[in-house]
C-alpha positions in Angstrom: 45.4 8.0 47.7 45.4 4.8 48.5 43.5 3.1 51.1 45.2 -0.2 53.1 43.0 -2.3 55.4 44.8 -4.8 57.2 43.0 -7.2 59.5 42.6 -5.9 62.9 45.4 -3.4 62.5 45.5 -1.5 65.9 47.2 2.1 66.2 50.2 0.7 68.1 50.8 -1.7 65.2 50.5 0.8 63.0 52.9 3.4 64.7 55.6 0.8 64.6 55.0 0.4 61.0 58.3 2.1 58.9 57.2 5.3 57.6 56.1 5.3 54.4 56.4 8.5 51.1 54.5 10.0 50.8 53.7 9.4 54.3 50.6 7.7 55.6 47.9 8.4 58.1 45.8 6.2 60.5 42.0 7.1 60.6 39.4 4.3 62.1 41.6 1.7 61.5 42.3 2.4 58.1 45.5 3.2 56.7 45.5 5.8 54.2 48.6 7.2 52.6 48.3 10.9 52.2 49.2 12.3 47.9 52.3 13.4 47.3 52.1 17.3 46.8 52.5 19.1 43.5 53.3 22.5 42.6 50.5 24.6 43.8 50.0 23.0 47.1 54.1 23.2 48.0 53.9 26.5 47.1 51.3 27.3 49.3 52.7 24.8 52.1 56.1 26.9 52.2 54.5 30.7 52.5 52.1 30.0 54.7 55.0 28.2 57.2 57.2 31.2 56.5 54.2 33.7 57.2 53.0 32.5 60.5 56.7 31.5 61.9 58.0 35.3 60.6 55.3 36.5 63.1 55.4 33.4 65.8 58.9 32.0 66.3 60.9 35.1 68.0 57.7 36.1 70.5 57.7 32.1 71.1 53.8 32.4 70.4 53.6 29.3 68.4 55.6 27.5 65.6 53.9 25.9 62.2 55.5 22.9 61.6 55.3 20.9 58.2 53.7 17.6 57.8 53.8 16.8 61.6 52.2 13.4 62.7 50.0 13.7 65.6 49.0 10.8 67.3 45.4 11.4 69.5 42.2 10.3 70.3 42.4 6.9 68.2 43.9 8.2 65.1 47.4 9.6 63.6 47.0 11.9 61.4 49.3 14.1 59.3 48.0 17.3 59.1 49.7 19.7 56.1 51.0 22.5 58.4 50.3 21.7 62.3 50.1 24.8 64.4 51.7 24.7 68.3 51.2 27.3 70.7 54.8 27.4 72.5 53.3 26.4 75.8 52.0 22.9 74.2 54.9 22.3 72.3 56.7 19.7 74.8 60.8 20.3 75.1 62.9 17.7 75.8 66.4 18.9 78.5 68.5 20.0 76.0 65.5 22.5 74.2 64.7 20.6 71.8 60.9 19.7 70.7 60.3 16.0 71.7 59.5 13.9 68.4 56.0 12.0 69.5 53.4 14.6 69.5 50.1 13.0 71.1 48.1 16.0 71.3 46.0 17.4 68.6 47.7 21.3 67.2 46.3 23.9 67.6 45.5 25.5 63.9 45.5 22.4 61.7 45.8 23.5 57.9 45.1 21.4 55.1 45.5 22.3 51.1 43.2 19.8 48.9 45.1 17.9 46.6 43.0 17.2 43.5 43.3 13.4 44.4 42.1 13.9 47.9 38.8 13.2 49.3 37.6 16.5 50.3 35.2 14.4 53.2 38.0 12.4 54.5 40.8 16.0 54.8 37.6 17.3 56.8 37.1 14.5 58.6 40.8 15.1 60.0 39.6 18.7 60.8 37.0 17.7 62.9 39.1 14.9 64.6 41.3 18.1 65.7 38.5 20.6 66.3 36.5 18.0 68.5 39.4 17.0 70.8 40.9 20.6 71.4 42.1 22.1 68.8 40.9 25.3 68.1 40.8 26.6 64.5 41.1 24.5 61.3 41.9 25.4 58.1 40.8 23.4 54.1 42.5 25.4 51.8 40.9 24.7 47.9 43.4 26.2 45.6 41.1 25.1 42.5 38.0 27.2 43.6 40.2 29.4 45.5 38.2 29.4 48.6 39.2 28.3 52.2 36.4 27.0 54.7 37.3 27.7 58.6 36.6 25.8 61.4 36.4 26.5 64.7 34.7 24.7 68.3 31.0 25.7 68.6 30.8 27.2 65.3 29.4 26.8 62.0 32.1 26.7 59.5 32.5 29.6 57.7 33.7 29.8 53.5 35.8 32.4 53.1 36.5 33.6 49.2 38.4 37.2 47.5 38.8 40.3 49.7 37.5 38.3 53.0 39.6 38.6 56.3 40.5 35.4 57.4 40.8 34.0 61.0 43.5 32.6 62.4 44.6 31.4 65.8 43.5 33.9 69.0 46.9 35.8 69.7 48.6 35.5 66.3 49.4 38.9 64.5 49.0 37.9 61.1 46.5 39.7 58.4 45.5 38.3 55.6 42.9 37.8 53.0 41.8 34.8 50.8 43.4 36.5 48.2 46.6 37.5 49.6 47.3 33.4 50.2 46.2 32.6 46.4 48.4 35.3 45.5 51.5 33.7 46.8 50.5 31.1 43.7 51.9 34.0 41.2 55.9 33.3 40.6 56.1 35.3 36.9 
């Protein structure tokens, strides 16, 4: 993870900069480049997006977007997965989603990478929750756990056969064991 702190760069100035690869976030006046995903991260990322969208898209309940920039309340962050309820997706006159998302996702999912600060990632989830997000997951592939965040509730640490809390209205039954089971490919 690369942290750059130029002299007094505002959020508006940051948003005018060209995108980086991997993308950068604007947090508390700092530009922080996200780490490049590795195999386990990418596998969980893809399986979660597919699993969520299989049960939400056709019924227009919600949509799971990969690596979507969300800019709100002084930050510009890119959750690994941003799930937005259908009624909260802004569409243009062609029925296509508008590019700039200026609200928190309804459900933010982060998959911890080995060289990422868990506190910095947790800070982004807490920022989302504080500003209207209904659910946050912090997935830690190293210890096979998922930390669940909800407004006005204590975080819950889930392991093994524990059932996971999903966004209300989404018919998706998952355990921690099932999520990490997706890592097995042979």
